C-alpha positions in Angstrom: -107.8 20.7 -39.5 -108.2 24.3 -39.0 -106.2 27.7 -38.6 -107.8 29.2 -35.2 -109.1 32.8 -35.1 -106.8 35.0 -34.2 -107.4 38.3 -32.2 -105.4 41.9 -31.7 -105.6 42.2 -27.8 -105.0 45.5 -26.3 -104.2 45.5 -22.5 -104.3 49.2 -20.6 -103.0 48.5 -16.9 -101.7 50.9 -14.2 -97.6 51.1 -14.7 -97.0 49.4 -11.0 -98.6 46.4 -12.2 -96.1 46.2 -15.7 -93.4 43.8 -14.6 -95.9 41.1 -12.4 -98.4 41.7 -15.6 -95.3 40.8 -17.6 -95.0 37.8 -16.2 -98.3 36.4 -15.9 -98.5 36.4 -19.5 -95.2 35.1 -19.6 -96.7 32.0 -17.5 -99.7 31.6 -19.2 -97.6 31.7 -22.7 -101.1 32.8 -25.4 -100.4 36.1 -26.2 -97.6 36.8 -28.6 -96.3 40.4 -27.9 -96.4 43.1 -30.3 -93.9 46.1 -30.2 -96.1 49.3 -29.7 -94.6 53.0 -30.1 -97.8 55.4 -29.6 -96.6 58.6 -31.4 -98.4 60.9 -28.5 -96.4 63.4 -26.3 -97.9 61.5 -23.3 -96.4 58.1 -23.8 -92.8 57.2 -23.6 -90.8 54.1 -23.9 -88.6 52.8 -20.8 -85.0 51.6 -21.6 -84.4 48.5 -19.7 -81.5 47.2 -21.6 -79.0 47.7 -18.5 -81.7 45.8 -16.1 -81.9 42.8 -18.7 -78.0 42.6 -19.2 -77.7 42.4 -14.8 -80.3 39.7 -15.1 -78.5 37.4 -18.4 -75.2 38.2 -15.7 -76.7 36.5 -13.1 -78.2 33.5 -15.0 -74.4 33.3 -16.2 -73.3 33.3 -12.9 -76.0 30.4 -12.1 -74.4 28.4 -14.8 -70.8 28.9 -14.2 -71.5 27.8 -10.2 -73.4 24.7 -11.5 -70.3 23.8 -13.2 -68.1 24.7 -10.6 -70.0 21.7 -8.3 -70.1 19.3 -11.4 -66.6 19.7 -11.8 -66.2 17.9 -8.6 -69.7 15.7 -7.7 -70.5 13.4 -10.5 -74.8 13.6 -10.1 -77.0 11.1 -11.6 -77.6 11.1 -15.3 -81.0 9.4 -16.4 -80.7 7.8 -20.1 -83.7 9.0 -20.4 -82.9 12.4 -19.2 -84.4 14.6 -22.3 -87.5 12.7 -21.8 -88.1 14.3 -18.6 -88.7 17.3 -19.6 -88.8 20.7 -16.8 -90.0 20.0 -13.3 -92.6 22.0 -13.0 -93.6 24.1 -9.9 -96.3 26.1 -8.3 -96.5 29.8 -8.3 -96.3 29.8 -4.3 -93.0 27.8 -4.2 -92.0 29.7 -7.3 -92.1 33.1 -5.2 -90.8 30.7 -1.6 -87.7 30.2 -3.6 -87.8 33.7 -5.3 -87.2 35.0 -2.3 -83.9 33.8 -1.3 -82.2 35.5 -4.7 -79.6 37.9 -2.7 -78.2 34.8 -0.6 -78.0 32.5 -3.8 -76.2 35.1 -5.7 -73.6 35.4 -2.4 -73.3 31.7 -2.5 -72.7 31.2 -6.2 -70.1 34.1 -5.9 -68.4 32.2 -2.8 -68.4 29.3 -4.9 -66.8 30.6 -7.8 -64.1 32.1 -6.0 -63.3 29.5 -3.8 -62.4 27.5 -7.8 -61.0 30.3 -8.4 -58.4 30.4 -4.9 -58.2 26.3 -6.1 -56.6 27.6 -9.6 -54.4 30.0 -7.9 -52.9 28.2 -5.5 -52.7 25.2 -7.9 -50.7 27.9 -9.8 -48.3 28.8 -6.9 -47.7 24.5 -6.6 -46.5 24.6 -10.2 -44.4 27.5 -9.9 -42.8 26.1 -6.6 -42.1 22.4 -8.8 -40.8 24.6 -11.5 -38.4 26.3 -9.0 -37.5 23.2 -6.9 -36.8 21.0 -10.7 -34.2 24.6 -11.6 -32.6 24.5 -7.6 -32.1 20.5 -8.5 -28.6 20.6 -10.8 -27.5 23.5 -7.6 -28.6 21.3 -4.6 -24.9 20.3 -3.9 -23.8 24.0 -3.4 -23.8 24.7 0.6 -23.8 28.6 0.2 -26.8 31.1 -1.1 -27.4 31.1 -4.4 -27.7 35.2 -4.3 -23.6 36.8 -5.5 -21.5 37.1 -2.6 -18.2 39.7 -2.7 -15.6 40.8 0.1 -13.3 43.4 -0.3 -11.3 41.3 -2.6 -13.1 38.8 -4.3 -16.8 37.9 -5.4 -18.5 34.9 -6.8 -20.4 33.8 -9.8 -22.4 31.5 -10.6 -23.8 30.0 -14.0 -24.0 26.7 -16.1 -22.9 25.7 -19.9 -25.4 23.9 -22.4 -23.1 20.9 -22.3 -21.2 18.2 -20.4 -17.3 19.6 -19.4 -14.6 18.9 -17.1 -13.0 21.2 -14.9 -9.6 21.0 -17.1 -11.1 21.6 -20.1 -13.2 24.5 -18.9 -9.8 26.4 -17.7 -7.9 25.2 -20.6 -10.6 27.3 -22.8 -11.0 30.3 -20.8 -6.4 30.2 -20.8 -7.1 31.3 -24.6 -9.4 34.0 -23.5 -8.3 35.4 -19.9 -4.2 35.3 -19.5 -5.4 35.8 -15.4 -6.7 32.6 -15.3 -4.9 31.9 -11.9 -6.6 34.9 -10.0 -10.1 33.0 -10.4 -11.4 29.1 -8.7 -13.6 27.0 -10.3 -15.8 24.0 -8.7 -18.4 21.9 -10.8 -21.4 21.8 -9.3 -23.5 19.1 -11.2 -22.9 18.0 -14.8 -25.1 15.7 -16.8 -25.3 15.2 -20.7 -26.8 18.8 -21.2 -25.7 20.7 -18.5 -22.9 21.6 -16.6 -23.1 23.9 -13.2 -20.4 25.7 -12.2 -19.3 27.9 -8.8 -16.8 30.2 -9.7 -15.1 32.9 -7.3 -12.5 35.6 -8.9 -10.7 38.6 -8.0 -12.8 42.2 -8.1 -10.4 43.1 -10.7 -10.8 40.2 -13.3 -14.4 40.0 -12.6 -15.5 41.8 -16.1 -12.8 40.0 -18.0 -13.8 36.8 -16.4 -17.7 37.3 -17.3 -17.1 38.6 -21.1 -14.7 35.1 -21.3 -17.6 33.1 -19.9 -20.2 34.4 -22.0 -18.2 33.5 -25.1 -18.2 29.7 -24.3 -21.7 30.0 -23.7 -22.3 30.6 -20.0 -25.6 31.6 -18.4 -26.6 32.6 -15.0 -29.2 30.8 -13.3 -33.1 31.2 -13.9 -33.4 30.8 -10.0 -31.9 32.2 -7.1 -32.5 31.7 -3.4 -31.4 33.7 0.0 -30.3 30.3 1.6 -28.9 27.2 0.1 -30.3 25.3 -2.7 -31.0 22.2 -0.3 -32.8 24.5 2.2 -34.8 26.6 -0.6 -35.8 22.9 -2.0 -36.9 21.5 2.0 -38.9 24.9 2.1 -40.8 24.9 -1.5 -41.7 21.5 -0.8 -43.5 22.0 3.4 -44.6 25.0 1.0 -46.3 22.6 -1.2 -47.8 20.8 1.2 -49.6 23.3 2.3 -50.9 24.5 -0.9 -52.2 21.0 -0.9 -53.9 21.0 2.1 -55.5 24.6 1.5 -56.8 23.0 -2.0 -58.4 20.2 0.0 -60.2 22.7 2.1 -61.6 24.6 -0.7 -62.1 21.5 -2.3 -64.1 20.3 0.6 -66.0 23.6 0.8 -67.4 23.3 -2.8 -68.3 19.5 -1.9 -70.1 20.6 1.2 -72.8 22.3 -1.2 -73.8 19.0 -3.4 -77.0 19.2 -2.5 -77.5 23.1 -3.8 -77.3 22.0 -7.6 -81.0 22.7 -7.5 -81.0 25.9 -5.8 -78.2 27.1 -8.8 -80.2 25.3 -11.3 -83.8 27.2 -10.2 -82.1 30.8 -10.2 -80.7 30.1 -13.3 -83.9 29.9 -15.0 -85.2 32.7 -12.4 -82.6 35.5 -13.6 -83.6 34.3 -17.4 -87.3 34.3 -17.2 -86.3 37.7 -15.3 -84.3 38.7 -18.4 -87.0 38.0 -20.9 -89.3 40.0 -19.1 -87.4 42.9 -18.9 -86.8 42.5 -22.7 -90.0 42.6 -23.4 -90.8 46.4 -21.4 -89.3 47.9 -24.5 -92.3 46.5 -26.4 -94.8 48.9 -23.9 -95.8 52.1 -24.0 -95.8 54.1 -21.1 -97.7 57.5 -19.5 -97.0 58.5 -16.3 -99.3 56.5 -15.0 -100.5 53.3 -16.9 -99.0 51.0 -19.6 -100.4 49.8 -22.9 -99.6 46.5 -24.5 -100.7 45.3 -27.8 -100.4 41.5 -29.7 -102.0 38.6 -30.9 -104.3 35.5 -28.7 -106.1 33.1 -30.2 -109.5 33.4 -29.9 -110.5 30.2 -27.5 -108.3 32.0 -24.9 -109.0 35.4 -24.9 -111.6 35.3 -22.8 -110.1 33.4 -20.0 -106.6 35.4 -20.1 -109.2 38.6 -20.0 -111.0 37.8 -17.1 -107.6 36.8 -15.1 -106.0 40.1 -15.7 -108.8 42.2 -15.2 -109.6 40.0 -11.1 -105.4 40.4 -10.6 -104.4 43.6 -12.1 -107.6 45.9 -13.0 -106.6 45.6 -16.2 -109.1 46.5 -19.1 -108.4 44.3 -21.9 -110.0 44.6 -25.9 -109.9 41.8 -28.5 -110.9 42.0 -31.9 -110.8 39.3 -34.9 -108.2 40.2 -37.2 -107.3 39.1 -40.6 -104.2 39.4 -42.9 -100.6 37.9 -44.2 -98.9 39.3 -40.5 -101.2 38.1 -38.7 -99.3 34.8 -37.1 -100.8 31.2 -37.4 -102.3 28.9 -35.0 -103.0 25.4 -35.9 -105.3 22.7 -34.2 -106.2 18.9 -35.0 -107.6 15.8 -33.0 -105.8 13.3 -30.9 -104.7 11.6 -34.5 -103.5 14.3 -36.9 -102.0 16.7 -34.4 -98.5 14.2 -34.1 -97.3 15.3 -37.6 -97.7 18.9 -36.8 -93.9 19.3 -36.3 -93.5 17.8 -39.7 -95.9 20.5 -41.3 -94.6 23.8 -39.2 -91.1 22.5 -40.3 -92.1 23.1 -43.6 -93.5 25.7 -43.5 -96.9 27.4 -41.4 -100.1 27.8 -43.6 -101.0 31.5 -44.6 -103.9 32.2 -42.9 -107.3 31.6 -45.3 -105.1 28.8 -47.0 -106.3 25.1 -45.9 -104.9 22.9 -43.3 -103.6 19.8 -44.2 -102.4 18.4 -41.3 -105.3 15.8 -40.8 -105.0 14.7 -44.5 -101.1 14.6 -44.8 -101.4 12.6 -41.3 -103.4 9.9 -42.8 -100.6 9.2 -45.5 -97.8 10.0 -43.5 -98.4 7.0 -41.1 -99.7 4.7 -44.0 -96.2 5.7 -46.3 -93.9 5.2 -42.8 -95.9 2.0 -41.9 -95.3 0.3 -45.4 -91.8 1.2 -45.5 -91.4 -0.2 -42.3 -93.3 -3.3 -42.6 -92.9 -5.1 -39.9 -95.2 -6.3 -37.3 -92.8 -6.6 -34.7 -90.8 -3.7 -35.7 -94.0 -2.0 -35.1 -95.3 -3.5 -32.2 -92.1 -2.4 -30.6 -91.9 1.3 -31.3 -95.5 1.3 -30.6 -95.1 0.2 -26.8 -92.0 2.1 -26.9 -93.5 5.2 -27.6 -96.7 4.7 -24.8 -94.4 3.7 -22.3 -92.5 6.7 -22.5 -95.8 9.1 -22.9 -97.3 8.1 -19.9 -94.0 7.3 -18.0 -92.4 11.2 -18.2 -95.5 13.0 -17.7 -93.3 16.4 -17.7 -92.1 15.4 -21.4 -91.8 18.9 -23.4 -94.3 19.6 -26.0 -92.8 19.1 -29.2 -90.9 16.0 -28.4 -94.1 14.4 -26.8 -95.5 15.5 -30.1 -92.8 13.6 -31.8 -93.0 10.4 -30.1 -97.1 10.4 -30.5 -96.1 10.4 -34.2 -93.7 7.4 -33.9 -96.6 5.6 -32.1 -98.9 5.8 -34.8 -96.1 5.5 -37.2 -95.7 1.8 -35.0 -99.2 1.3 -35.1 -99.1 1.4 -39.5 -96.2 -0.6 -39.4 -97.8 -3.6 -37.4 -100.7 -3.5 -39.6 -98.5 -3.8 -42.9 -96.2 -6.1 -40.8 -99.5 -8.5 -40.3 -100.5 -8.2 -43.8 -97.2 -9.2 -45.5 -96.4 -12.0 -42.7 -93.3 -10.2 -41.4 -92.8 -10.5 -38.0 -89.1 -10.0 -36.9 -88.8 -11.1 -40.3 -89.2 -15.0 -40.7 -88.5 -15.6 -37.2 -90.9 -17.4 -36.4 -90.1 -19.8 -39.1 -86.8 -20.1 -38.2 -86.8 -20.8 -34.7 -89.2 -23.8 -35.3 -87.1 -25.2 -38.1 -84.1 -24.8 -36.2 -84.6 -25.0 -32.8 -88.3 -26.9 -32.5 -87.4 -29.1 -35.5 -90.9 -29.1 -36.5 -92.8 -27.5 -39.3 -94.1 -23.6 -38.1 -98.0 -22.9 -37.7 -99.4 -21.3 -39.8 -100.6 -18.1 -37.7 -101.6 -15.3 -40.5 -99.7 -12.5 -40.0 -97.0 -14.1 -38.1 -95.8 -17.0 -40.0 -97.8 -16.2 -43.1 -98.8 -13.4 -44.8 -102.8 -12.0 -44.7 -102.6 -10.5 -48.1 -99.4 -11.6 -49.9 -95.2 -11.4 -49.1 -93.2 -8.6 -50.7 -90.1 -10.8 -51.2 -92.2 -13.3 -53.2 -94.2 -10.5 -55.4 -92.5 -7.4 -55.4 -94.3 -6.3 -58.6 -97.7 -6.6 -57.1 -96.3 -4.5 -53.9 -94.5 -2.4 -56.8 -98.1 -1.5 -58.5 -99.7 -1.1 -55.3 -97.0 1.9 -54.9 -97.6 3.4 -57.8 -101.5 3.5 -57.0 -101.0 4.9 -53.3 -98.9 7.6 -55.3 -101.7 8.7 -57.6 -103.7 8.6 -54.8 -101.4 10.7 -52.7 -101.0 13.2 -55.8 -104.9 13.2 -56.6 -105.2 14.2 -53.1 -103.0 17.5 -53.3 -104.9 18.2 -56.8 -107.8 18.0 -55.1 -106.7 19.9 -51.9 -105.9 22.6 -54.3 -109.3 22.8 -56.2 -110.8 23.8 -52.5 -108.5 26.3 -51.9 -109.6 28.0 -55.4 -113.4 27.1 -54.7 -112.9 28.8 -51.3 -111.8 31.8 -52.7 -114.5 31.7 -55.2 -112.0 30.7 -58.4 -114.1 28.1 -59.7 -112.8 27.7 -63.1 -109.3 28.0 -61.9 -109.9 24.5 -60.0 -111.1 23.0 -63.7 -108.0 24.9 -65.4 -105.7 23.6 -63.0 -106.6 20.4 -60.8 -109.3 18.8 -63.1 -107.0 18.6 -66.3 -103.9 17.1 -64.5 -106.6 14.5 -63.1 -107.7 13.7 -66.5 -104.6 13.9 -68.4 -102.9 11.2 -66.0 -106.1 9.4 -65.3 -106.3 8.8 -68.9 -102.8 8.0 -69.7 -102.8 5.1 -66.8 -106.5 3.5 -67.9 -104.8 3.7 -71.5 -101.7 1.7 -70.1 -103.7 -0.6 -68.0 -105.6 -1.8 -71.1 -102.3 -2.2 -73.0 -99.8 -6.1 -72.8 -96.8 -4.2 -71.3 -98.5 -4.0 -67.8 -100.3 -7.0 -67.8 -97.3 -9.1 -66.8 -96.6 -7.1 -64.1 -100.2 -6.7 -63.1 -100.5 -10.7 -62.6 -102.4 -11.1 -65.8 -104.7 -7.6 -65.0 -105.5 -6.1 -68.3 -108.5 -3.8 -69.0 -110.5 -4.3 -72.6 -109.0 -2.3 -75.8 -112.7 -0.2 -75.5 -110.6 1.5 -72.5 -107.9 2.7 -74.3 -110.4 5.2 -76.5 -111.7 6.1 -73.1 -108.4 6.8 -71.2 -107.3 8.4 -74.5 -110.5 10.8 -74.5 -110.0 12.0 -71.1 -106.0 12.4 -71.8 -106.8 14.3 -74.7 -109.5 16.7 -73.0 -107.4 16.7 -69.8 -104.1 18.2 -72.1 -106.4 20.4 -74.9 -107.7 22.5 -71.0 -104.1 22.7 -69.9 -102.9 24.0 -73.5 -105.6 26.7 -73.7 -106.3 27.7 -70.2 -103.2 26.8 -67.8 -102.0 30.5 -68.5 -104.3 32.9 -68.0 -102.5 35.5 -70.0 -105.1 37.3 -72.2 -102.4 37.8 -75.2 -103.5 34.3 -77.0 -100.1 33.5 -78.7 -98.7 34.0 -74.9 -101.3 31.8 -73.3 -100.6 28.7 -75.9 -97.2 29.1 -75.5 -97.4 28.7 -72.1 -99.8 26.6 -72.0 -97.6 23.7 -74.4 -94.6 24.6 -71.7 -97.0 23.7 -69.1 -98.4 20.6 -70.9 -94.8 19.5 -71.0 -94.8 19.3 -67.4 -96.6 16.1 -67.7 -93.1 14.3 -67.5 -92.8 15.4 -63.7 -96.0 14.1 -62.8 -94.3 10.3 -64.0 -91.2 11.1 -62.3 -93.6 12.0 -59.1 -95.2 9.0 -59.6 -91.9 7.1 -60.0 -90.6 8.2 -57.2 -93.4 6.2 -55.2 -91.4 3.5 -55.8 -89.3 3.7 -52.6 -92.2 2.2 -50.6 -91.4 -0.8 -52.1 -87.1 -0.6 -52.1 -87.3 0.2 -48.2 -90.4 -2.3 -47.3 -88.6 -5.1 -49.3 -84.9 -3.8 -47.4 -86.4 -4.1 -43.8 -87.7 -7.6 -44.5 -85.0 -8.8 -46.4 -82.5 -7.6 -43.8 -84.5 -8.8 -40.9 -84.5 -12.4 -42.6 -80.6 -12.3 -43.4 -79.8 -11.7 -39.6 -82.8 -14.8 -38.7 -80.4 -17.2 -40.8 -76.8 -15.4 -39.3 -78.8 -16.3 -35.7 -79.5 -20.2 -36.9 -76.2 -20.9 -38.5 -74.8 -22.4 -35.3 -77.6 -25.2 -34.9 -80.2 -26.1 -32.3 -77.4 -26.8 -29.1 -77.1 -24.6 -26.1 -74.1 -22.1 -28.2 -76.6 -21.9 -31.2 -79.2 -20.9 -28.6 -77.5 -18.2 -27.1 -75.5 -16.8 -30.4 -79.3 -16.6 -32.1 -80.3 -14.7 -29.3 -77.4 -12.4 -29.5 -77.9 -11.9 -33.0 -81.6 -11.7 -32.5 -81.6 -8.5 -30.2 -78.2 -7.0 -31.8 -79.2 -7.3 -35.8 -82.5 -6.2 -35.4 -81.9 -3.6 -32.9 -79.6 -2.0 -35.5 -82.6 -2.4 -38.5 -85.2 -0.7 -36.9 -82.7 1.4 -36.2 -81.3 2.1 -39.7 -84.2 1.5 -41.2 -86.7 3.7 -39.3 -84.7 6.1 -40.0 -84.8 5.8 -43.9 -88.5 5.2 -43.6 -88.4 8.6 -41.6 -86.9 10.7 -44.4 -88.5 9.2 -47.3 -91.6 9.5 -46.1 -90.9 13.4 -45.3 -89.8 13.6 -48.5 -93.0 12.7 -49.9 -94.9 15.2 -48.0 -92.6 17.7 -49.0 -92.1 17.3 -52.6 -94.9 15.4 -54.4 -97.7 16.5 -52.3 -96.9 20.0 -51.0 -95.6 20.8 -54.2 -99.1 20.7 -56.1 -101.4 22.8 -53.7 -99.3 24.0 -50.6 -98.1 27.3 -50.6 -97.4 28.1 -47.0 -94.9 31.2 -45.5 -97.1 31.7 -43.1 -96.2 33.3 -39.6 -96.0 30.6 -36.8 -97.5 31.9 -33.5 -94.4 32.5 -31.1 -96.0 33.5 -27.4 -94.1 35.6 -24.9 -93.8 32.1 -22.6 -90.9 30.8 -20.3 -88.3 29.4 -21.8 -86.3 27.7 -19.2 -84.2 24.8 -18.7 -85.1 23.2 -15.5 -88.5 23.9 -14.4 -91.2 25.0 -15.7 -94.3 27.4 -13.8 -97.8 27.4 -15.9 -100.2 30.0 -15.2 -103.2 27.9 -15.6 -105.7 30.0 -18.1 
């Protein structure tokens, strides 16, 4: 509807109020703060990066503490969690909770430390279990695994990576070690992969024995113990039991704080807000006693904010109207048009001084979506679901609420088009009466019979109507471009660039309607032959204007060549008009698929089984049809706006207004101005 007047706001306050002032502006969310660098020996910048980093670390600490709790406690999550939005809290409640900051930081550290202790203790259990696994092959050994020695002998423990018996081992060693008789061997355990042996040898042949054993693939054990392996295994199992008790105690300690998840979420938001505040401090300029801040604010908010800042901080506020391409843009529309603002902004905000097309776009948006979805039952479901969602979830985020309101109006349009085409969950009422009641369905306009016509029986009528709507849509875009020219006092441009194309395209359409070629598709409708002449004259006038005046070059030859090239662009108008055939395609797809599901559901007859099957197929089939075709209608409606409509007049490229505001995940504190 309109682009709001913006003002440059300059705020002067005492330095001691700088942080509190920024927090108030953050909660108000109506000022876009601009960096201010005063080139004066009196003013200076404050480096708050270290403090900002500290608050971000604390926010991360709170997130980590939440993850610890959530790893042990399954908190209930609603299917509609995304619709609930952030929890609103008052300023008093916010300050009361914020006073516990130091206490909560200590609690978060303790929670994380308990998790670390659990991880470390689990690592000890794994190490003990691995050691037990390594000791099991030596469990039959009744002496410690540490090497033992006397004045004349010493022991050796080790294993071979194969199954080997004592006789084979001695025979292999005899070839390498002549004094084999000076050694005694005992096999402790043996399996397919390993043979563990205990060796006693005299001191003088120890080196030769080890050299010979290594040649046979002998390796020392990976573990050792000062007691016998059996006793060591028993001690390790006792250690594991104590570790498990310790882990359980830590886990119980964590679980005992399950009710503090909301507190951790609050302080994640709290420290996020603090970090944002300190990040903004770098955009301010300081003197020894004062602080200066500048930015942009919508004019309708400036008076209330100025009064609030003066009363609370004795701040002096100056506001003045500003224009220019670097000034951010805020658009404002009525309740009918406002829901589609998100579509416009996703394409590009309008430039300052440009016409805001939201209100006009909204009309076409709802019409096109409804025409492509075109089922009264589907529209009723969509509108009711959106209405209930908006009423039930009061704290829904602004962007999501705007989208849901948009789909509410799309549902209303879908309902109306469905009645006009006689589609209510396809032909569900007709099928129910014919299959389960055994009677002819009653004549209910809009439900069993179309109020206007049935697209499945008269697709060419819908195709022609789609083209007509497309022409109106394109002409509206050209008219809006003409309005922009007139507002900029370029009156002749409106004739050269807009009226010329309207004459050319309209003349061509009128000429076509007076031919036999289209009369069959128009149910016999045909203009008289005089209209062929009228259409030709209109098209010729439009073509001449485009050829001579569509280019602004002063060189007549270049102007003519460029005009001829622009005239060739008439083919793009043909493709634009043809693209509106998607209205027919998607409208037919929705209705035909709905009828197919109804027929599938009725295939099992009118018995109890048939009723159950019909209900199941009806619910599942129509739910799928709603999901798929609603998505298709949304995508193609956007395309018609972005390509066909905006391409005729809309430049965009404006700077979207991004106020300094509360950007939190769980809680929302607002300053009501």
